[in-house]
NUKOLDREN-429485 format. One record per residue (C-alpha): residue number from 0; residue in one letter; z, x, y. Coordinates in nm, 4 decimals, padded with zeros to 6 digits. Layout:
N
+-----+------+----------+----------+----------+
:  nr : rest :       c3 :       c1 :       c2 :
+-----+------+----------+----------+----------+
: NUM :    a :        Z :        X :        Y :
...
+-----+------+----------+----------+----------+
***
This chain:
158
+-----+------+----------+----------+----------+
:  nr : rest :       c3 :       c1 :       c2 :
+-----+------+----------+----------+----------+
:   0 :    m :  09.5505 :  09.0436 :  10.3830 :
:   1 :    n :  09.6459 :  08.7681 :  10.1202 :
:   2 :    r :  09.3062 :  08.6139 :  10.1280 :
:   3 :    l :  09.2272 :  08.4003 :  09.8249 :
:   4 :    r :  08.8996 :  08.2778 :  09.8581 :
:   5 :    f :  08.8595 :  08.0339 :  09.5245 :
:   6 :    r :  08.6055 :  07.8281 :  09.5771 :
:   7 :    s :  08.5277 :  07.6005 :  09.2328 :
:   8 :    g :  08.5986 :  07.5968 :  08.8626 :
:   9 :    q :  08.9054 :  07.5666 :  08.6654 :
:  10 :    v :  09.1789 :  07.7825 :  08.7062 :
:  11 :    q :  09.4087 :  07.9045 :  08.3920 :
:  12 :    l :  09.7205 :  08.0740 :  08.5785 :
:  13 :    r :  09.9917 :  08.2574 :  08.4083 :
:  14 :    k :  10.2927 :  08.3677 :  08.5267 :
:  15 :    v :  10.3488 :  08.7377 :  08.5444 :
:  16 :    r :  10.6571 :  08.9974 :  08.6114 :
:  17 :    v :  10.5826 :  09.2172 :  08.8953 :
:  18 :    d :  10.8076 :  09.5095 :  08.9650 :
:  19 :    a :  10.9961 :  09.4630 :  09.3082 :
:  20 :    d :  10.8204 :  09.7655 :  09.4626 :
:  21 :    t :  10.5065 :  09.6643 :  09.4114 :
:  22 :    v :  10.3119 :  09.5010 :  09.6892 :
:  23 :    i :  10.0218 :  09.2407 :  09.5763 :
:  24 :    e :  09.8157 :  08.9898 :  09.8330 :
:  25 :    a :  09.7104 :  08.6953 :  09.7471 :
:  26 :    g :  09.3359 :  08.7671 :  09.6271 :
:  27 :    d :  09.3785 :  09.1130 :  09.4440 :
:  28 :    l :  09.2530 :  09.2249 :  09.1415 :
:  29 :    v :  09.5646 :  09.2557 :  08.8906 :
:  30 :    w :  09.5579 :  09.4387 :  08.6024 :
:  31 :    l :  09.8633 :  09.4804 :  08.3092 :
:  32 :    d :  10.0822 :  09.7834 :  08.3040 :
:  33 :    g :  10.3080 :  09.7397 :  08.0446 :
:  34 :    d :  10.4867 :  09.3742 :  08.1581 :
:  35 :    d :  10.4037 :  09.4221 :  08.5314 :
:  36 :    a :  10.1349 :  09.3202 :  08.7541 :
:  37 :    r :  09.9873 :  09.5713 :  08.9679 :
:  38 :    p :  09.7435 :  09.6207 :  09.2170 :
:  39 :    a :  09.3705 :  09.7596 :  09.1442 :
:  40 :    k :  09.4233 :  10.0179 :  09.4143 :
:  41 :    d :  09.7484 :  10.1102 :  09.1997 :
:  42 :    f :  09.5179 :  10.2064 :  08.8730 :
:  43 :    p :  09.5582 :  10.5816 :  08.7629 :
:  44 :    w :  09.1965 :  10.7265 :  08.8560 :
:  45 :    d :  09.0458 :  10.8848 :  08.5980 :
:  46 :    t :  08.6866 :  11.1589 :  08.6274 :
:  47 :    d :  08.4906 :  10.9501 :  08.8359 :
:  48 :    l :  08.4533 :  10.5597 :  08.9400 :
:  49 :    a :  08.2884 :  10.4198 :  08.6349 :
:  50 :    t :  08.5748 :  10.6152 :  08.3840 :
:  51 :    t :  08.8578 :  10.4325 :  08.6180 :
:  52 :    q :  08.6357 :  10.1489 :  08.5894 :
:  53 :    a :  08.5950 :  10.1036 :  08.2287 :
:  54 :    g :  08.9751 :  10.1854 :  08.1887 :
:  55 :    f :  09.0729 :  09.9302 :  08.4198 :
:  56 :    a :  08.8549 :  09.6106 :  08.2628 :
:  57 :    e :  09.0726 :  09.7168 :  07.9522 :
:  58 :    k :  09.3748 :  09.6158 :  08.1517 :
:  59 :    f :  09.2184 :  09.3768 :  08.3891 :
:  60 :    l :  09.4402 :  09.0627 :  08.4187 :
:  61 :    g :  09.2691 :  08.8134 :  08.6906 :
:  62 :    v :  09.2960 :  08.6987 :  09.0827 :
:  63 :    a :  09.6954 :  08.6760 :  09.1845 :
:  64 :    h :  09.7415 :  08.3537 :  09.3074 :
:  65 :    q :  10.0718 :  08.4433 :  09.4862 :
:  66 :    q :  10.1378 :  08.7514 :  09.6853 :
:  67 :    s :  10.4436 :  08.9933 :  09.6425 :
:  68 :    r :  10.6148 :  09.1846 :  09.8868 :
:  69 :    s :  10.8145 :  09.5200 :  09.8516 :
:  70 :    g :  11.1097 :  09.3899 :  09.7137 :
:  71 :    d :  11.0478 :  09.0717 :  09.5285 :
:  72 :    a :  11.1179 :  09.0601 :  09.2146 :
:  73 :    d :  11.0231 :  08.6902 :  09.0843 :
:  74 :    p :  10.6977 :  08.6816 :  08.8905 :
:  75 :    i :  10.3289 :  08.5790 :  09.0234 :
:  76 :    s :  10.1027 :  08.3387 :  08.9305 :
:  77 :    v :  09.7570 :  08.5376 :  08.8364 :
:  78 :    d :  09.4051 :  08.3071 :  08.7181 :
:  79 :    v :  09.2975 :  08.4608 :  08.4090 :
:  80 :    s :  09.0337 :  08.1872 :  08.3642 :
:  81 :    p :  08.6645 :  08.2621 :  08.3023 :
:  82 :    h :  08.5426 :  07.9274 :  08.4736 :
:  83 :    s :  08.6941 :  07.9996 :  08.8452 :
:  84 :    v :  08.4441 :  08.1119 :  09.1277 :
:  85 :    y :  08.5756 :  08.3579 :  09.3946 :
:  86 :    e :  08.4240 :  08.4576 :  09.6705 :
:  87 :    f :  08.4932 :  08.8408 :  09.7350 :
:  88 :    g :  08.3614 :  09.1457 :  09.9375 :
:  89 :    v :  08.1248 :  09.3482 :  09.8677 :
:  90 :    s :  07.9178 :  09.6471 :  10.0052 :
:  91 :    p :  07.5959 :  09.5029 :  10.1488 :
:  92 :    a :  07.3089 :  09.4842 :  09.8394 :
:  93 :    s :  07.1111 :  09.2216 :  09.6886 :
:  94 :    f :  07.2687 :  09.0514 :  09.3754 :
:  95 :    e :  07.1018 :  08.9342 :  09.0924 :
:  96 :    i :  07.3046 :  08.6383 :  08.9300 :
:  97 :    g :  07.4826 :  08.7397 :  08.6187 :
:  98 :    q :  07.5193 :  09.0936 :  08.7469 :
:  99 :    p :  07.7803 :  09.3229 :  08.5923 :
: 100 :    l :  08.0802 :  09.3515 :  08.9075 :
: 101 :    g :  08.3454 :  09.6118 :  08.8966 :
: 102 :    p :  08.6067 :  09.7024 :  09.1674 :
: 103 :    d :  08.4631 :  09.9270 :  09.4495 :
: 104 :    e :  08.6509 :  10.2599 :  09.5372 :
: 105 :    n :  08.8122 :  10.3850 :  09.8103 :
: 106 :    t :  08.8408 :  10.7424 :  09.8311 :
: 107 :    g :  08.9642 :  10.7907 :  09.4804 :
: 108 :    s :  09.1255 :  10.4605 :  09.4150 :
: 109 :    l :  08.9908 :  10.1179 :  09.3181 :
: 110 :    m :  08.9846 :  09.8785 :  09.5825 :
: 111 :    n :  09.1921 :  09.5400 :  09.5565 :
: 112 :    q :  08.9868 :  09.2640 :  09.6887 :
: 113 :    q :  08.6370 :  09.4612 :  09.6919 :
: 114 :    l :  08.3759 :  09.4382 :  09.4052 :
: 115 :    e :  08.0224 :  09.7018 :  09.3408 :
: 116 :    a :  07.7295 :  09.6842 :  09.0814 :
: 117 :    a :  07.9145 :  09.8119 :  08.7783 :
: 118 :    a :  07.7557 :  09.8888 :  08.4210 :
: 119 :    a :  07.8420 :  09.5925 :  08.1510 :
: 120 :    s :  08.1061 :  09.7604 :  07.9403 :
: 121 :    s :  08.2998 :  09.8761 :  08.2414 :
: 122 :    a :  08.2691 :  09.5158 :  08.4583 :
: 123 :    i :  08.5553 :  09.3106 :  08.5060 :
: 124 :    a :  08.2988 :  09.0103 :  08.6624 :
: 125 :    r :  07.9831 :  08.8856 :  08.7067 :
: 126 :    s :  07.8087 :  08.7738 :  09.0023 :
: 127 :    a :  07.7761 :  08.3389 :  09.0295 :
: 128 :    e :  07.4936 :  08.3683 :  09.2631 :
: 129 :    y :  07.1535 :  08.5456 :  09.3882 :
: 130 :    t :  07.1599 :  08.7320 :  09.7604 :
: 131 :    a :  06.8830 :  08.8430 :  09.8977 :
: 132 :    g :  07.0848 :  09.1782 :  10.0801 :
: 133 :    s :  07.2576 :  09.1696 :  10.3868 :
: 134 :    v :  07.5585 :  08.9569 :  10.2600 :
: 135 :    g :  07.8990 :  09.1424 :  10.2842 :
: 136 :    t :  08.0754 :  08.8313 :  10.0104 :
: 137 :    l :  07.9676 :  08.7570 :  09.6739 :
: 138 :    r :  08.0267 :  08.4399 :  09.4400 :
: 139 :    v :  08.1899 :  08.5790 :  09.0835 :
: 140 :    t :  08.3327 :  08.4978 :  08.7924 :
: 141 :    f :  08.5931 :  08.7557 :  08.6365 :
: 142 :    a :  08.6427 :  08.8464 :  08.2778 :
: 143 :    s :  09.0146 :  08.8773 :  08.1857 :
: 144 :    a :  09.1053 :  09.0749 :  07.9682 :
: 145 :    y :  09.3851 :  08.8231 :  07.8199 :
: 146 :    a :  09.2177 :  08.5559 :  07.8167 :
: 147 :    a :  09.1005 :  08.4763 :  07.4829 :
: 148 :    g :  08.7514 :  08.2760 :  07.6249 :
: 149 :    s :  08.6995 :  08.5671 :  07.8183 :
: 150 :    a :  08.3381 :  08.7970 :  07.8528 :
: 151 :    n :  08.5871 :  09.0712 :  07.8114 :
: 152 :    a :  08.5089 :  09.2410 :  07.5352 :
: 153 :    n :  08.8793 :  09.3755 :  07.5251 :
: 154 :    a :  08.9754 :  09.0140 :  07.5390 :
: 155 :    v :  09.0450 :  08.9727 :  07.1295 :
: 156 :    l :  09.3164 :  08.8632 :  06.9184 :
: 157 :    g :  09.4415 :  09.0356 :  06.6457 :
+-----+------+----------+----------+----------+
***
């Protein structure tokens, strides 16, 4: 897919290792599995969507700025900034500014580049705009668990 839809704000890139068997596209939501970045779809499913989103939020790293093809072992750049704005896919619905969002699901796995409304305790993003309903994309800001200035409850030092 390789759709990096950065729109505005300050980007904070971190170089992160990727396992040679992992495929990541630019624009994917990624989490940290030990020392390696992995796409959202590789996050283990746990009971239901809400429980899985909460677990994902604990390990959410950010938005991949580079792709990693199968066989690639070079680190990729990932944006962990809470100040950058991206345009992400959403199911058509009304969204209020500041509404908490988490990764959407597709048959028992998380989606790499689509969000949906979520409980604040399991959110990784917030809506950066109001929309009236029929739109399929939304501008959002993210909350990495690995950025000390993030609103992610897991982003604490110590």
